[in-house]
C-alpha positions in Angstrom: 116.1 98.5 98.7 116.1 102.3 98.8 113.5 104.3 100.7 111.8 105.0 97.3 111.5 101.2 96.7 110.2 100.7 100.2 107.6 103.5 99.8 106.5 102.0 96.4 105.9 98.6 98.0 104.0 100.1 101.0 101.9 102.3 98.7 101.1 99.4 96.5 100.1 97.3 99.4 98.2 100.1 101.0 94.9 99.5 99.2 92.3 96.8 100.0 91.8 95.8 96.3 95.5 95.3 95.8 95.7 93.1 98.9 92.8 91.1 97.5 94.6 90.7 94.2 97.8 89.5 96.0 95.6 87.0 97.9 94.0 85.6 94.8 97.3 85.3 93.0 98.7 83.3 95.9 96.6 80.4 94.5 98.7 80.6 91.3 99.0 82.6 88.1 95.9 83.6 86.2 94.8 85.7 83.3 93.3 89.2 83.8 89.7 88.3 82.8 89.6 85.4 85.3 91.1 87.5 88.0 88.6 90.4 87.3 85.7 87.9 87.5 86.9 86.5 90.8 87.4 89.9 92.3 84.2 91.4 90.9 85.9 94.4 89.4 86.3 95.7 85.8 89.4 94.8 83.8 90.5 98.5 83.4 90.4 99.0 87.2 92.2 95.7 87.7 94.9 96.7 85.2 95.4 99.9 87.1 96.0 98.0 90.3 98.1 95.4 88.7 100.4 98.1 87.1 101.0 99.5 90.6 101.8 96.1 92.0 104.0 95.3 89.1 106.0 98.5 89.4 106.5 97.7 93.1 107.9 94.3 92.2 105.1 92.4 93.8 103.6 90.7 90.7 104.9 89.7 87.3 103.0 89.9 84.1 103.5 88.0 80.9 101.6 87.9 77.6 100.8 84.5 76.0 98.9 83.3 73.0 96.0 80.9 73.5 95.5 77.9 71.1 92.9 80.1 69.3 95.5 82.8 68.8 94.0 85.2 71.4 96.5 87.1 73.5 96.1 86.5 77.2 97.8 88.6 79.9 98.8 86.4 82.8 99.9 87.6 86.2 101.6 85.8 89.1 103.1 86.7 92.4 106.7 87.7 92.4 108.9 86.2 95.2 108.8 88.8 98.0 109.4 88.6 101.7 108.7 91.9 103.4 109.7 92.6 107.0 108.8 96.1 108.1 110.7 97.2 111.2 113.2 99.9 112.1 116.0 97.8 110.6 114.3 97.7 107.2 113.7 101.5 107.3 117.3 102.2 108.4 118.7 99.9 105.7 116.6 101.7 103.0 117.8 105.1 104.2 121.4 103.8 104.2 120.9 102.6 100.6 119.8 106.1 99.7 123.0 107.6 101.1 125.1 105.0 99.4 123.3 105.5 96.1 123.7 109.3 96.4 127.4 108.9 97.2 127.9 106.7 94.1 126.1 109.2 91.9 128.4 112.0 93.2 131.4 109.9 92.5 132.5 109.9 96.1 134.3 106.9 97.5 132.7 105.1 100.4 
């Protein structure tokens, strides 16, 4: 995990609505309309939050067809185990250095 990845996760989790979304999805996958009803927020707002969580690798989305042929977007939690401490921060910064070195073609 690079510092950019770590910051994306922290930014995604740094909002009350997104924490509520993660908590709801802990009960299992559900489609967007159901999740919006449970949270009491609009679907467009929910999609905005889900997109941020998905980009951070915290949730996974999939499109499925219902028996009636209607497309339903389902979301579920991705497997994640985040430990935030100085070791995590230093490892992310070291990954940055390693990645930069690889991009420059420098041997390690």
